[in-house]
C-alpha positions in Angstrom: 79.3 19.9 70.1 75.5 21.7 69.6 74.4 24.6 69.8 73.0 23.5 73.5 76.6 23.1 74.6 79.0 25.9 75.0 82.0 25.3 76.7 84.5 28.7 77.9 88.1 28.8 79.2 87.9 31.6 81.9 90.8 33.4 82.4 92.2 36.9 83.7 95.1 38.4 82.1 94.9 41.7 84.1 97.7 40.5 86.6 100.4 39.8 83.7 100.9 36.6 85.8 103.5 34.2 84.3 101.8 31.1 85.8 98.4 32.0 85.0 99.4 32.8 81.3 100.7 29.5 81.1 98.1 27.4 82.8 95.8 29.5 80.3 97.9 28.2 77.5 98.3 24.9 78.8 94.1 24.4 78.8 94.0 26.0 75.1 96.7 23.5 74.2 94.5 20.3 75.8 91.0 21.5 74.3 92.5 22.2 70.7 94.1 18.7 70.6 91.2 17.3 71.2 89.0 19.3 68.6 86.7 20.6 71.4 85.5 24.0 70.3 85.9 26.8 73.3 85.5 30.5 73.7 87.9 32.1 75.8 86.8 34.8 78.9 89.0 37.3 80.4 87.0 37.7 83.7 88.7 40.8 84.4 87.4 42.2 81.6 84.4 40.2 80.8 81.0 40.1 81.2 79.5 40.4 85.1 77.6 37.1 85.0 81.5 34.8 83.9 82.8 36.6 87.0 79.9 35.5 89.3 79.4 31.8 87.8 83.1 31.2 88.4 83.2 32.4 91.7 79.6 31.2 93.0 80.5 27.3 91.2 84.1 26.9 92.2 84.2 27.8 95.9 87.5 30.0 95.4 89.4 27.9 92.8 91.9 29.7 90.9 91.7 30.3 87.4 92.0 29.6 85.1 89.3 27.0 84.2 86.7 25.6 81.5 83.2 25.9 82.1 80.5 24.1 80.6 77.3 25.5 80.1 74.3 23.7 78.9 70.7 25.0 77.6 67.9 24.6 80.4 64.7 22.6 79.6 62.6 24.7 77.5 60.4 27.2 79.1 63.0 27.6 82.5 64.7 30.4 82.6 68.1 29.1 83.2 71.2 31.8 85.5 72.7 32.6 82.4 71.9 35.9 81.0 73.3 37.8 77.7 75.7 35.4 75.6 74.1 32.6 78.1 70.7 33.2 78.3 69.0 30.1 79.0 71.2 28.2 80.2 73.1 26.5 83.1 76.2 25.7 84.3 77.2 22.0 84.0 80.8 21.9 84.4 83.5 23.8 86.0 87.1 22.5 86.2 90.2 23.8 86.9 93.7 23.5 85.1 94.5 20.3 87.1 91.7 18.3 87.0 91.6 19.0 83.2 95.0 18.0 83.2 94.2 14.8 85.0 91.5 13.7 82.8 93.7 14.4 79.8 96.3 11.8 81.4 92.7 9.5 80.5 93.1 10.3 76.9 90.4 12.4 74.6 87.5 9.9 75.4 87.9 11.1 79.1 88.3 15.0 78.9 85.3 15.0 76.8 83.5 12.6 79.4 84.2 14.8 82.4 83.3 18.3 80.3 79.8 16.4 79.9 80.6 16.3 75.8 79.3 12.9 73.9 82.4 11.4 72.7 
């Protein structure tokens, strides 16, 4: 993966829900097993831009999920700020969507994430 693409695992650990923790662990396992580098983001304590993106781009889907940011064309301002400045959201997947892709193997997971295989 290049510096032009960043994968984030969005979750919220504030509630202490075992269901959310289990789903977050499952996503992390899938990403780890396919050697996909990601950064976990706890939306309960994380950056406001990540919170807004999850709310806006997923139309109320439940956490956890995977969000892929890609670099914008040189000179065009993306919607990102801070660690994702100059980037735009490329993909947002929920646990179920990632698990469905995982059934197809590594190539399918990387394909739905928009990553080269």
